[in-house]
Residue, then its C-alpha position, 0 to 999 in steps of 0.5 A: m329893408r328889402l332886397e329890391q331896395l338894396q338892388a336899386f340903390l346899388a344900381v343907381a350908385e353904379t350908373g349915376s342915373f336912375q333911368q339907367a338903374a331902371r333898365k339895368c334892374n328891368v323895371t320902371q324909373s318910378t319903381i327905382s325911385r319909390q324903392i330908393q325913397g323907402l330905403e331913405a325912409e328906413v335908415g332916416l337919411p337921404l342916400l342920394h342927391r337928386t341932381a342931373q347925375a345921381k350922386l351919393t350923399i355922405a350917408g350914401d357913401r358910408f352906406l354903399p360898402h355895407a350894401r354891397k356886402i349884404w347883396n354879395e352874401w345874399g348871392t352867395a346864400t342863394q347860389e349855395l342853396a341852388d347848388l345843394l338842390e342840384g346835388k352839389q354837396p361836398e360831403l355826406c355823413v352817415a351814422a350806423i350801428h357796427s355790424v351794418c358798418a362791418f358787413h352790410l354798408p360796404p356795397v352801398l359805399q362802393r356804388f355811391c362813391k362810383e356814382h358821386p365821386e365828387v361827394q366825400l362819404r364820412v361813415t361813423s360806427l355808433g350805437s343806435d341811440r347815440a346815432l339818432k341823436v347826432l342825426k337830430d343834432g344835424l351832425v349826420d345826414l342819415a342813420i342806419v340803426m336798431n329800431n326805437r320808436f321812442l326816438t324816431n316818433s317825430p313829424e320830421m323823421v322818415v323811417d324805412v324798415l330795412y330787415d329784421e334779423p334774429v338774435k344769436i348766442l355767441m360762445a366759444a367752440n368748446h362751450p357747454l351750451t353748444q350741445y343744444d341746437a336751440v338753447p333753452w332760456t333756462e340754460l342760457v341764464r346760468y352763464p355770465q354774459v358780455v353785453f353792449k354798453d349802455g345807449y346800444g339798442m342791443q343792450r336794452l333788447v337783451q335786458e327786456q327779454f330777460q326781464r320778461q323771462g322773469v330772470a336777472l341778466n348776469a352782465v359781468l363785462e361791457l364792450n362796444t366793438l364786435d371784434a372785442f366780443r369775439g375776443i372775450v367770448r373766445q376765452g371760454e365761459l362768458i357768452a354773448l347775444l348778438p344779432q345774426g348780421a354781426i356774426h354771420d361769419i362765425h363758421l370761419d372761425p373754428t374757436l367760436a360757435s353760434r346757437a339759436t335761442a329756444a322759443p320765445t326767439l328774440t329779433r332786432q329790426v333794422v331801420l333807415v332814418t333820416t328827415h324830410d327836408r334831407l331827402q330833397i337833396p339828390p346825393i342823400h336821396r340816392f344814398r337812401s335809394l342804394v340802401h334800399e336796393l342793397m340792403r333790404q335783404p342782406s346777404v353774406v358779403i365780403p366787405s369791398l374796398v372803397s378808396p380811402k380818398t372818398v370815404k372816411h370812416v371814424s370809429s365812435q366819433v362824429v365829425e363836426r360841420 
């Protein structure tokens, strides 16, 4: 069954005339007749009486409400797609790693909200691996994560490199390692560490670096929030390897300190990931442009205030849609 056949049938049912139906559909009368004949052949029953005034048969009367429903559903579907291409998107969902959500993303959210007040933003803090999974599952539109080529190496993915940042050592202000400007790895391995939970790119990055050094990582505690890292490290002996973007404001806290590592230094790459089809949607395309504009060279920023009516931030939870 084709849409043209449904349109022809509905036009005849409404006007009671093949001739008027042809004018309504802007086709010839013979075209209307062929469409009706094809539809009747497909359903296996006559739908119209061929009299001076085209009337519905019993089968046609039964079929009419279903035909209207199918036609209306098609109209609704095509209108929704047209609205999508015009940028009429009710919400935009973003998953990002914690440091990006806390420090680098707020200016982007602020600008986007001003430009698109009709679009509700939903921002979720997740580890990199989890963020990429929910992107592939269609639960978010974009992910800003630590690069993982094993999870982004597919034809439908678009991966934009945003910046590289060094990994620093977070420690208490009175920790013995504060004596170093750049901490040697031979000294670093002597102290127990707090690390990100499994599924976070930073945990994998740190573990791989220790393996390259030929030593075991003494991980005694796993966490998943930046505030928790600071609270635990502040207590004394424990240290943590964290990206610079997550601890750039440490100088404001007299109880904490940070140091670089001696060679070999450790860095992570932050990327924006989405899919080719999503970039055809204007709000998503614009959000990506704002990220490029405001996050390519991240600087120290104080998170902006964004209206809670426009942005919904859900910690470690993805909004189903």
